[in-house]
TIVO-2410 file (N, C-alpha, C; in nm, 3 decimals):
# residues 80
REC num residu      c1      c2      c3 atome chaine
REC   1      X  -1.907   0.895   0.036     N      A
REC   1      X  -1.785   0.851   0.099    CA      A
REC   1      X  -1.672   0.850  -0.005     C      A
REC   2      X  -1.557   0.905   0.029     N      A
REC   2      X  -1.447   0.913  -0.066    CA      A
REC   2      X  -1.362   0.786  -0.063     C      A
REC   3      X  -1.287   0.768  -0.168     N      A
REC   3      X  -1.201   0.650  -0.178    CA      A
REC   3      X  -1.083   0.665  -0.082     C      A
REC   4      X  -1.029   0.554  -0.034     N      A
REC   4      X  -0.911   0.561   0.052    CA      A
REC   4      X  -0.794   0.628  -0.021     C      A
REC   5      X  -0.714   0.703   0.052     N      A
REC   5      X  -0.598   0.771  -0.008    CA      A
REC   5      X  -0.482   0.676  -0.031     C      A
REC   6      X  -0.478   0.567   0.044     N      A
REC   6      X  -0.366   0.473   0.036    CA      A
REC   6      X  -0.416   0.338  -0.015     C      A
REC   7      X  -0.344   0.284  -0.112     N      A
REC   7      X  -0.373   0.150  -0.163    CA      A
REC   7      X  -0.245   0.068  -0.154     C      A
REC   8      X  -0.257  -0.053  -0.102     N      A
REC   8      X  -0.145  -0.145  -0.095    CA      A
REC   8      X  -0.176  -0.263  -0.186     C      A
REC   9      X  -0.094  -0.282  -0.288     N      A
REC   9      X  -0.107  -0.398  -0.375    CA      A
REC   9      X  -0.023  -0.509  -0.314     C      A
REC  10      X  -0.082  -0.625  -0.296     N      A
REC  10      X  -0.023  -0.730  -0.215    CA      A
REC  10      X  -0.054  -0.866  -0.274     C      A
REC  11      X  -0.001  -0.970  -0.208     N      A
REC  11      X  -0.036  -1.107  -0.244    CA      A
REC  11      X  -0.026  -1.194  -0.119     C      A
REC  12      X  -0.105  -1.300  -0.114     N      A
REC  12      X  -0.103  -1.388   0.003    CA      A
REC  12      X   0.035  -1.453   0.021     C      A
REC  13      X   0.072  -1.474   0.147     N      A
REC  13      X   0.197  -1.542   0.177    CA      A
REC  13      X   0.322  -1.460   0.160     C      A
REC  14      X   0.308  -1.331   0.141     N      A
REC  14      X   0.422  -1.241   0.119    CA      A
REC  14      X   0.460  -1.176   0.252     C      A
REC  15      X   0.578  -1.209   0.303     N      A
REC  15      X   0.623  -1.154   0.432    CA      A
REC  15      X   0.637  -1.002   0.426     C      A
REC  16      X   0.696  -0.950   0.320     N      A
REC  16      X   0.709  -0.804   0.309    CA      A
REC  16      X   0.571  -0.737   0.304     C      A
REC  17      X   0.474  -0.804   0.245     N      A
REC  17      X   0.338  -0.751   0.239    CA      A
REC  17      X   0.279  -0.739   0.379     C      A
REC  18      X   0.301  -0.841   0.461     N      A
REC  18      X   0.249  -0.837   0.599    CA      A
REC  18      X   0.309  -0.720   0.676     C      A
REC  19      X   0.439  -0.698   0.660     N      A
REC  19      X   0.506  -0.586   0.727    CA      A
REC  19      X   0.451  -0.453   0.675     C      A
REC  20      X   0.432  -0.444   0.543     N      A
REC  20      X   0.378  -0.322   0.484    CA      A
REC  20      X   0.238  -0.294   0.535     C      A
REC  21      X   0.154  -0.396   0.543     N      A
REC  21      X   0.017  -0.378   0.594    CA      A
REC  21      X   0.021  -0.322   0.735     C      A
REC  22      X   0.109  -0.376   0.820     N      A
REC  22      X   0.119  -0.327   0.958    CA      A
REC  22      X   0.161  -0.181   0.961     C      A
REC  23      X   0.259  -0.144   0.880     N      A
REC  23      X   0.308  -0.006   0.876    CA      A
REC  23      X   0.200   0.088   0.826     C      A
REC  24      X   0.135   0.052   0.716     N      A
REC  24      X   0.029   0.136   0.659    CA      A
REC  24      X  -0.087   0.149   0.758     C      A
REC  25      X  -0.126   0.040   0.820     N      A
REC  25      X  -0.236   0.044   0.917    CA      A
REC  25      X  -0.202   0.138   1.033     C      A
REC  26      X  -0.079   0.131   1.083     N      A
REC  26      X  -0.039   0.216   1.195    CA      A
REC  26      X  -0.037   0.364   1.156     C      A
REC  27      X   0.022   0.394   1.041     N      A
REC  27      X   0.029   0.534   0.997    CA      A
REC  27      X  -0.111   0.588   0.966     C      A
REC  28      X  -0.194   0.510   0.902     N      A
REC  28      X  -0.329   0.555   0.871    CA      A
REC  28      X  -0.412   0.574   0.998     C      A
REC  29      X  -0.391   0.490   1.097     N      A
REC  29      X  -0.461   0.508   1.224    CA      A
REC  29      X  -0.419   0.640   1.290     C      A
REC  30      X  -0.290   0.671   1.284     N      A
REC  30      X  -0.239   0.797   1.340    CA      A
REC  30      X  -0.295   0.918   1.269     C      A
REC  31      X  -0.304   0.910   1.136     N      A
REC  31      X  -0.341   1.026   1.055    CA      A
REC  31      X  -0.491   1.035   1.027     C      A
REC  32      X  -0.563   0.929   1.061     N      A
REC  32      X  -0.707   0.929   1.035    CA      A
REC  32      X  -0.743   0.901   0.890     C      A
REC  33      X  -0.649   0.849   0.814     N      A
REC  33      X  -0.673   0.818   0.673    CA      A
REC  33      X  -0.719   0.674   0.657     C      A
REC  34      X  -0.788   0.650   0.549     N      A
REC  34      X  -0.833   0.516   0.514    CA      A
REC  34      X  -0.733   0.454   0.416     C      A
REC  35      X  -0.728   0.321   0.416     N      A
REC  35      X  -0.645   0.251   0.318    CA      A
REC  35      X  -0.719   0.126   0.273     C      A
REC  36      X  -0.675   0.075   0.159     N      A
REC  36      X  -0.731  -0.050   0.108    CA      A
REC  36      X  -0.617  -0.141   0.066     C      A
REC  37      X  -0.643  -0.270   0.070     N      A
REC  37      X  -0.547  -0.371   0.025    CA      A
REC  37      X  -0.608  -0.441  -0.095     C      A
REC  38      X  -0.533  -0.447  -0.204     N      A
REC  38      X  -0.576  -0.514  -0.326    CA      A
REC  38      X  -0.483  -0.632  -0.349     C      A
REC  39      X  -0.540  -0.751  -0.355     N      A
REC  39      X  -0.462  -0.871  -0.381    CA      A
REC  39      X  -0.442  -0.884  -0.532     C      A
REC  40      X  -0.318  -0.877  -0.576     N      A
REC  40      X  -0.290  -0.875  -0.720    CA      A
REC  40      X  -0.322  -1.007  -0.788     C      A
REC  41      X  -0.318  -1.118  -0.714     N      A
REC  41      X  -0.342  -1.248  -0.776    CA      A
REC  41      X  -0.483  -1.262  -0.831     C      A
REC  42      X  -0.572  -1.172  -0.793     N      A
REC  42      X  -0.710  -1.175  -0.842    CA      A
REC  42      X  -0.726  -1.110  -0.979     C      A
REC  43      X  -0.618  -1.047  -1.030     N      A
REC  43      X  -0.627  -0.972  -1.156    CA      A
REC  43      X  -0.500  -0.995  -1.238     C      A
REC  44      X  -0.509  -1.064  -1.351     N      A
REC  44      X  -0.390  -1.094  -1.432    CA      A
REC  44      X  -0.311  -0.968  -1.472     C      A
REC  45      X  -0.378  -0.858  -1.497     N      A
REC  45      X  -0.307  -0.735  -1.534    CA      A
REC  45      X  -0.223  -0.683  -1.418     C      A
REC  46      X  -0.276  -0.695  -1.295     N      A
REC  46      X  -0.199  -0.651  -1.178    CA      A
REC  46      X  -0.082  -0.746  -1.151     C      A
REC  47      X  -0.103  -0.875  -1.174     N      A
REC  47      X   0.008  -0.971  -1.158    CA      A
REC  47      X   0.121  -0.934  -1.253     C      A
REC  48      X   0.086  -0.907  -1.378     N      A
REC  48      X   0.188  -0.871  -1.478    CA      A
REC  48      X   0.260  -0.741  -1.439     C      A
REC  49      X   0.186  -0.646  -1.389     N      A
REC  49      X   0.244  -0.515  -1.356    CA      A
REC  49      X   0.329  -0.516  -1.229     C      A
REC  50      X   0.283  -0.587  -1.124     N      A
REC  50      X   0.347  -0.575  -0.994    CA      A
REC  50      X   0.413  -0.702  -0.940     C      A
REC  51      X   0.414  -0.810  -1.013     N      A
REC  51      X   0.456  -0.939  -0.956    CA      A
REC  51      X   0.590  -0.937  -0.886     C      A
REC  52      X   0.688  -0.862  -0.935     N      A
REC  52      X   0.820  -0.859  -0.874    CA      A
REC  52      X   0.839  -0.746  -0.775     C      A
REC  53      X   0.737  -0.664  -0.753     N      A
REC  53      X   0.752  -0.547  -0.668    CA      A
REC  53      X   0.665  -0.546  -0.544     C      A
REC  54      X   0.577  -0.645  -0.525     N      A
REC  54      X   0.486  -0.640  -0.410    CA      A
REC  54      X   0.564  -0.645  -0.280     C      A
REC  55      X   0.517  -0.576  -0.181     N      A
REC  55      X   0.401  -0.488  -0.183    CA      A
REC  55      X   0.433  -0.356  -0.253     C      A
REC  56      X   0.333  -0.301  -0.317     N      A
REC  56      X   0.345  -0.170  -0.381    CA      A
REC  56      X   0.242  -0.080  -0.316     C      A
REC  57      X   0.285   0.037  -0.274     N      A
REC  57      X   0.197   0.132  -0.206    CA      A
REC  57      X   0.173   0.253  -0.294     C      A
REC  58      X   0.047   0.290  -0.307     N      A
REC  58      X   0.008   0.410  -0.379    CA      A
REC  58      X  -0.055   0.507  -0.281     C      A
REC  59      X  -0.028   0.635  -0.300     N      A
REC  59      X  -0.092   0.741  -0.222    CA      A
REC  59      X  -0.154   0.837  -0.322     C      A
REC  60      X  -0.283   0.863  -0.306     N      A
REC  60      X  -0.356   0.952  -0.395    CA      A
REC  60      X  -0.340   0.914  -0.542     C      A
REC  61      X  -0.339   0.782  -0.567     N      A
REC  61      X  -0.335   0.731  -0.704    CA      A
REC  61      X  -0.198   0.727  -0.767     C      A
REC  62      X  -0.094   0.766  -0.694     N      A
REC  62      X   0.042   0.765  -0.749    CA      A
REC  62      X   0.130   0.670  -0.669     C      A
REC  63      X   0.218   0.597  -0.741     N      A
REC  63      X   0.304   0.502  -0.672    CA      A
REC  63      X   0.393   0.575  -0.573     C      A
REC  64      X   0.397   0.519  -0.452     N      A
REC  64      X   0.472   0.581  -0.343    CA      A
REC  64      X   0.594   0.497  -0.306     C      A
REC  65      X   0.577   0.369  -0.280     N      A
REC  65      X   0.685   0.280  -0.238    CA      A
REC  65      X   0.660   0.141  -0.295     C      A
REC  66      X   0.766   0.060  -0.297     N      A
REC  66      X   0.748  -0.082  -0.320    CA      A
REC  66      X   0.848  -0.157  -0.233     C      A
REC  67      X   0.817  -0.279  -0.202     N      A
REC  67      X   0.889  -0.371  -0.113    CA      A
REC  67      X   0.880  -0.328   0.032     C      A
REC  68      X   0.918  -0.208   0.065     N      A
REC  68      X   0.913  -0.162   0.203    CA      A
REC  68      X   0.842  -0.028   0.210     C      A
REC  69      X   0.770  -0.006   0.319     N      A
REC  69      X   0.701   0.122   0.339    CA      A
REC  69      X   0.774   0.197   0.449     C      A
REC  70      X   0.822   0.315   0.415     N      A
REC  70      X   0.888   0.401   0.512    CA      A
REC  70      X   0.779   0.484   0.581     C      A
REC  71      X   0.758   0.463   0.711     N      A
REC  71      X   0.649   0.535   0.778    CA      A
REC  71      X   0.667   0.688   0.778     C      A
REC  72      X   0.789   0.735   0.782     N      A
REC  72      X   0.814   0.880   0.779    CA      A
REC  72      X   0.772   0.938   0.644     C      A
REC  73      X   0.812   0.871   0.537     N      A
REC  73      X   0.773   0.917   0.402    CA      A
REC  73      X   0.621   0.908   0.383     C      A
REC  74      X   0.560   0.803   0.437     N      A
REC  74      X   0.416   0.788   0.421    CA      A
REC  74      X   0.342   0.899   0.498     C      A
REC  75      X   0.385   0.928   0.619     N      A
REC  75      X   0.323   1.040   0.694    CA      A
REC  75      X   0.337   1.171   0.618     C      A
REC  76      X   0.455   1.195   0.562     N      A
REC  76      X   0.478   1.319   0.486    CA      A
REC  76      X   0.387   1.326   0.364     C      A
REC  77      X   0.372   1.215   0.294     N      A
REC  77      X   0.285   1.213   0.176    CA      A
REC  77      X   0.140   1.239   0.214     C      A
REC  78      X   0.098   1.185   0.327     N      A
REC  78      X  -0.041   1.204   0.369    CA      A
REC  78      X  -0.065   1.344   0.426     C      A
REC  79      X   0.041   1.413   0.465     N      A
REC  79      X   0.027   1.549   0.519    CA      A
REC  79      X   0.008   1.650   0.407     C      A
REC  80      X   0.039   1.611   0.284     N      A
REC  80      X   0.025   1.705   0.171    CA      A
REC  80      X  -0.118   1.724   0.134     C      A
***
């Protein structure tokens, strides 16, 4: 089984994170792609790296968006 193409770095209680999760879930359901959510508070290195930018979305291991997920851009990235 391959790793999910989309990763969302998030934290509990983050309103923008909740919106991003909904957008990513909807786009991934449309495209048949898998995604994962990683809570940054579980890893001090991730907190240091992303604390001011969550949610941060990666596609195929590369940073795609932060704060807001544009569904059109995400669909285009997953079509590549």
